C-alpha positions in Angstrom: 52.3 -20.9 -10.2 51.3 -17.6 -8.5 48.6 -15.5 -10.2 48.8 -11.8 -9.4 45.7 -9.6 -9.5 46.0 -6.8 -12.0 44.7 -4.3 -9.5 43.4 -4.0 -6.0 39.7 -3.1 -5.4 39.2 0.4 -4.2 38.9 0.9 -0.5 36.3 3.6 -1.0 32.6 2.8 -0.8 30.1 3.1 -3.7 26.5 4.1 -3.6 24.8 3.3 -6.9 21.3 4.7 -7.7 19.4 2.8 -10.3 16.5 4.8 -11.6 13.7 3.6 -14.0 12.4 7.2 -14.2 14.3 10.4 -15.1 16.7 11.6 -12.4 15.9 15.2 -11.7 17.2 17.9 -9.3 14.3 17.1 -7.0 15.2 13.4 -7.0 18.8 14.3 -6.1 17.6 16.3 -3.1 15.2 13.6 -2.0 17.9 11.0 -2.2 20.7 12.9 -0.4 22.8 12.7 -3.5 25.4 15.3 -2.4 25.4 14.2 1.2 26.8 10.7 0.3 29.6 12.4 -1.6 30.5 15.4 0.6 29.6 14.2 4.1 30.3 10.5 3.9 33.0 10.8 1.2 31.5 7.9 -0.7 31.7 7.5 -4.5 28.2 8.0 -6.1 26.8 7.1 -9.5 23.3 7.5 -10.9 22.2 5.2 -13.7 19.1 6.4 -15.5 17.6 3.4 -17.3 14.3 5.0 -18.6 15.3 4.6 -22.2 15.2 0.8 -22.2 13.1 0.1 -19.1 10.2 2.5 -19.9 10.9 3.8 -23.4 7.6 5.5 -23.9 7.7 7.3 -20.5 10.5 9.7 -21.4 8.3 12.0 -23.4 6.1 12.5 -20.3 8.9 14.2 -18.5 9.1 17.8 -19.6 11.6 18.9 -16.9 15.3 18.6 -17.8 17.8 17.8 -15.1 20.8 20.2 -14.6 22.7 17.6 -12.7 26.1 16.2 -13.7 27.3 12.7 -13.1 24.1 11.1 -14.3 24.8 8.2 -16.7 21.9 7.6 -19.2 21.8 4.2 -20.9 19.9 3.4 -24.1 20.2 -0.4 -23.9 20.5 -3.1 -21.3 23.8 -4.4 -22.9 25.4 -1.0 -22.6 24.4 -0.7 -19.0 25.6 -4.2 -18.2 29.0 -3.6 -19.8 29.5 -0.4 -17.9 28.3 -1.8 -14.6 30.5 -4.9 -14.9 33.6 -2.7 -15.1 32.3 -0.4 -12.3 31.8 -3.3 -9.8 35.4 -4.6 -10.5 36.8 -1.4 -8.9 35.2 -2.1 -5.5 34.9 -4.9 -3.0 31.3 -6.3 -3.1 30.8 -5.5 0.6 31.6 -1.9 -0.1 28.9 -1.5 -2.7 25.2 -0.6 -2.1 22.7 -0.3 -4.8 19.7 1.9 -4.0 17.2 0.5 -6.5 14.2 2.0 -8.1 13.6 -0.6 -10.8 10.2 -2.3 -10.6 9.9 -5.9 -11.9 7.2 -5.0 -14.4 8.8 -6.1 -17.7 11.5 -8.4 -19.1 14.1 -5.7 -19.2 13.7 -5.0 -15.5 14.0 -8.7 -14.7 17.3 -8.8 -16.6 18.6 -5.8 -14.7 17.7 -7.3 -11.3 18.8 -10.8 -12.2 22.3 -9.4 -13.1 22.5 -7.7 -9.7 21.4 -10.8 -7.9 24.2 -12.9 -9.6 26.8 -10.3 -8.5 25.8 -10.7 -4.9 25.6 -7.0 -4.4 23.8 -5.4 -1.4 20.5 -3.8 -2.6 18.1 -1.5 -0.8 14.6 -0.5 -1.9 12.0 1.8 -0.4 8.6 0.5 0.5 6.0 2.3 -1.6 3.4 3.3 1.0 3.6 7.1 0.9 -0.1 7.7 0.8 -3.3 5.6 1.0 -4.7 3.7 -2.0 -8.0 1.9 -2.1 -7.6 -1.9 -2.6 -8.8 -3.0 -6.0 -10.6 -6.0 -4.4 -13.4 -4.0 -2.7 -17.1 -3.8 -3.1 -16.8 -2.0 -6.4 -14.4 -4.4 -7.9 -16.7 -5.9 -10.5 -18.0 -2.5 -11.5 -14.5 -1.1 -11.9 -13.3 -4.2 -13.7 -16.2 -4.0 -16.2 -15.5 -0.3 -16.9 -11.8 -1.0 -17.6 -12.5 -4.0 -19.8 -14.9 -1.9 -21.9 -13.0 1.4 -21.8 -9.3 0.8 -20.9 -7.9 -2.5 -22.1 -4.4 -1.1 -21.6 -4.9 -0.6 -17.9 -6.1 -4.3 -17.6 -3.1 -5.4 -19.7 -0.7 -3.5 -17.5 -2.2 -4.9 -14.4 -1.9 -8.5 -15.6 1.6 -7.9 -16.9 2.8 -6.4 -13.6 1.4 -9.3 -11.7 3.1 -11.8 -14.0 6.5 -10.2 -13.6 6.0 -9.7 -9.9 5.5 -13.4 -9.3 8.3 -14.2 -11.7 10.6 -12.0 -9.6 9.6 -13.9 -6.5 10.3 -17.2 -8.2 13.8 -15.9 -9.3 14.4 -14.5 -5.7 15.1 -11.0 -6.9 14.1 -9.3 -3.6 16.5 -6.8 -2.1 18.6 -7.2 1.0 17.1 -4.2 2.7 13.7 -2.5 2.6 13.4 1.0 4.0 10.0 1.5 5.7 8.8 5.0 5.9 6.0 4.8 8.5 3.5 2.5 10.2 1.7 1.6 7.0 5.0 0.5 5.5 5.6 -1.9 8.4 2.0 -3.2 8.2 2.6 -4.2 4.6 5.7 -6.2 5.5 4.1 -8.5 8.1 4.5 -11.6 5.9 8.0 -10.6 4.7 10.8 -13.0 4.0 13.0 -13.2 7.2 16.1 -12.8 5.1 15.2 -9.2 4.2 16.2 -6.6 6.7 13.8 -3.7 7.4 15.4 -0.4 7.9 13.6 2.6 9.5 13.7 5.7 7.3 11.8 8.6 5.8 9.7 9.1 2.8 11.2 11.2 0.0 9.2 14.2 1.0 10.0 13.9 4.7 13.7 13.4 3.9 13.6 16.5 1.7 12.0 18.5 4.6 14.8 17.4 6.9 17.4 18.4 4.4 15.9 21.8 3.6 14.4 22.8 6.9 16.9 25.6 7.4 16.0 27.4 4.2 13.4 30.3 4.1 10.9 31.0 1.4 11.5 34.1 -0.7 7.9 34.3 -1.9 6.1 37.5 -0.9 2.6 38.3 0.1 -0.1 36.1 1.6 -0.7 33.0 -0.6 -2.1 29.6 -0.9 -0.6 26.8 -3.1 -2.3 24.6 -5.7 -0.3 21.4 -6.0 -0.6 20.7 -9.6 -1.1 17.3 -11.2 0.2 16.8 -14.8 -3.2 15.9 -16.2 -5.4 17.0 -17.8 -3.0 19.3 -19.6 0.0 16.9 -19.6 0.4 13.1 -19.8 1.8 12.4 -16.4 2.1 8.7 -15.5 -0.3 7.5 -18.2 2.4 5.4 -19.8 2.9 3.3 -16.7 -0.7 3.3 -15.2 -2.7 3.2 -18.5 -4.8 6.2 -17.7 -6.3 7.6 -20.9 -5.5 11.3 -20.4 -6.1 12.3 -24.0 -9.6 10.7 -23.8 -10.4 12.8 -20.8 -10.2 10.2 -18.0 -8.9 13.0 -15.7 -11.1 15.7 -17.2 -10.5 18.1 -20.1 -8.4 21.3 -20.0 -11.1 23.4 -21.6 -13.5 22.6 -18.7 -11.1 22.0 -15.8 -9.2 25.3 -15.9 -12.1 27.7 -16.1 -13.8 25.9 -13.2 -10.5 25.8 -11.2 -10.1 29.6 -11.7 -13.6 30.3 -10.4 -13.0 28.1 -7.4 -9.7 29.9 -6.6 -11.4 33.3 -7.0 -14.0 32.4 -4.3 -11.2 31.6 -1.8 -9.1 34.6 -2.8 -12.1 37.0 -2.4 -13.0 35.6 1.0 -9.6 35.2 2.5 -7.6 38.0 0.8 -4.8 35.6 -0.4 -3.5 34.8 -3.8 -3.4 31.2 -5.1 -0.1 30.4 -6.7 0.7 27.2 -8.7 3.3 24.7 -7.4 4.3 22.9 -10.6 4.4 19.1 -10.8 8.0 17.7 -11.1 7.2 16.2 -14.6 5.9 19.5 -16.0 7.7 22.4 -17.6 5.6 25.5 -18.1 6.6 27.8 -21.0 6.1 31.0 -19.0 5.6 32.1 -15.4 2.0 33.3 -15.8 0.3 30.9 -18.3 -3.1 31.8 -19.7 -4.6 28.4 -18.9 -4.1 29.3 -15.2 -5.6 32.7 -15.9 -2.2 34.4 -15.4 -1.6 32.9 -11.9 2.0 32.6 -10.9 3.9 29.4 -11.4 6.4 29.4 -8.6 10.0 28.4 -9.2 10.8 27.8 -5.5 10.7 24.1 -4.4 7.5 23.0 -2.7 9.2 22.0 0.5 10.3 25.6 1.0 7.2 27.4 -0.4 4.8 25.3 1.6 6.2 26.7 4.9 4.6 30.1 4.4 1.5 29.0 2.5 -1.8 29.7 4.2 -3.5 26.7 2.6 -2.6 23.8 0.3 -5.0 22.7 -2.5 -4.8 19.6 -4.6 -6.6 17.0 -6.7 -4.4 14.1 -5.6 -0.8 15.2 -5.1 1.5 13.2 -2.9 3.0 16.6 -2.0 0.2 17.0 0.5 2.8 15.4 2.8 3.9 19.0 3.5 0.4 19.8 4.8 1.0 17.2 7.4 4.6 18.2 8.1 3.8 21.9 8.5 0.3 21.4 9.8 -1.4 23.4 7.1 -5.1 23.6 6.1 -5.9 21.4 3.1 -8.5 21.3 0.3 -9.0 18.2 -1.9 -10.8 19.1 -5.1 -12.7 17.3 -7.9 -15.1 18.4 -10.7 -18.4 17.4 -12.3 -16.3 15.8 -15.1 -14.5 13.5 -12.6 -17.7 12.9 -10.7 -19.3 11.4 -13.8 -16.4 9.1 -14.7 -17.0 5.4 -13.9 -13.4 4.6 -12.8 -12.2 4.3 -9.2 -10.4 7.7 -9.1 -12.9 9.3 -6.6 -12.7 6.3 -4.3 -9.0 6.9 -3.9 -9.6 10.6 -3.8 -12.0 10.4 -0.8 -9.7 8.0 1.0 -6.8 10.4 0.7 -8.8 13.4 1.9 -10.1 11.3 4.8 -6.6 11.0 6.2 -6.7 14.7 6.8 -10.3 14.6 8.1 -11.3 16.6 5.0 -14.3 16.5 2.8 -13.5 16.8 -1.0 -14.9 19.9 -2.6 -16.4 20.2 -6.1 -14.9 23.1 -8.0 -18.0 23.4 -10.1 -20.1 24.3 -7.1 -20.3 27.5 -5.1 -18.5 27.2 -1.8 -21.0 27.8 1.1 -20.3 30.5 3.7 -19.8 27.8 6.4 -17.1 26.1 4.4 -15.4 29.4 3.5 -15.3 30.3 7.2 -13.8 26.9 8.1 -11.3 26.7 5.3 -8.3 27.4 7.5 -9.1 24.9 10.3 -6.2 22.5 10.9 -6.5 19.2 12.8 -3.1 18.9 14.3 -3.6 15.4 15.6 -4.6 14.2 12.1 -1.5 15.8 10.6 0.7 14.0 13.2 -1.0 10.7 12.6 -0.5 11.0 8.8 3.2 11.7 9.4 3.6 8.6 11.6 1.6 6.5 9.2 3.1 7.5 5.9 6.1 9.9 6.1 8.6 8.6 8.6 9.4 5.7 10.8 12.0 7.6 12.8 11.9 9.7 15.9 15.4 11.1 15.8 15.2 13.2 12.7 18.1 11.4 11.1 18.2 11.8 7.3 18.2 8.7 5.1 21.8 8.9 4.1 22.8 8.8 7.8 21.0 5.5 8.1 21.8 4.0 4.7 25.4 4.9 4.9 25.9 2.5 7.8 24.8 -0.5 5.7 28.1 -0.7 3.9 
């Protein structure tokens, strides 16, 4: 008896993005979404799994995506049913899943176990885009005591993440490919399973720079940019990292914003520039000149373009400082008396981040000395280049990620 197949698998190739966070316009640019479709002629789908992987995280994202072709799933069963049908349309070897689903809960384990059983090629990025202080340092006991007494949720999340991480190793849920984005990525992979292939690529910010480098900023005047963090005004990543934003763990709006304004005024008066606000991707401001920023402009232009013309970049702890390294811009890392008096490890990470740029963090509650004002615009080009090599790209040919990833299928 001869059994005929009801249909033949499609000859086209499929790129499937799996996202545990909301998929925004910025994410599409970072991930070369259009390039896979238009330049490589691949089929592309985006599956947004936030609603069942991180259900409490959705409310922290105030920015709504304008993208089409994003499929949002409310439950694991609905996602599995759709994906089963999707995979039947293609040959396994012509499917690549670009996965951003961390093994931090049982729902994520179910998603990744399903993919493993399907024998589908999977690629993940190595998350080493900026430096982080190891928790097992000289202040470990002090920090641990603080979190036990003040932030049980952070302790619980840490233990939960470790449990599911080791469970994922036991279940062999590792990807086929890991994309390293710099020297630090490679350093973290020294004890890697030999069955996982390491691909040289770019961080999301560097990939965006490569994709957008031909575009010019339309912002006028001489300006600096403040790279906004969601907190203390908005919740940010508190759902996934346990930070108690409402309790003031990252300061309080009524103290932070007036101090920030006075700090900006010192720079503006000395340097004859205007400080504009580069909004965080998770934040949606209701108007362009909000009162809490003392009527400073919230730019609508993407950071990768606006940073080109900026005279200086200012941040508390934004990963967007990658553009300071890329464009070789002066940097200022800031903190406040409120943050200084917290007993968590935030300032440890803050100092380490600033050190990568050979910068000394500045307290916005203190007057800036004349010497510091005069040296604000100094740029250490060697430091910027080293940061780029360490954290932003593992390539020397300026190839975009889609040009590298596209060859894996």
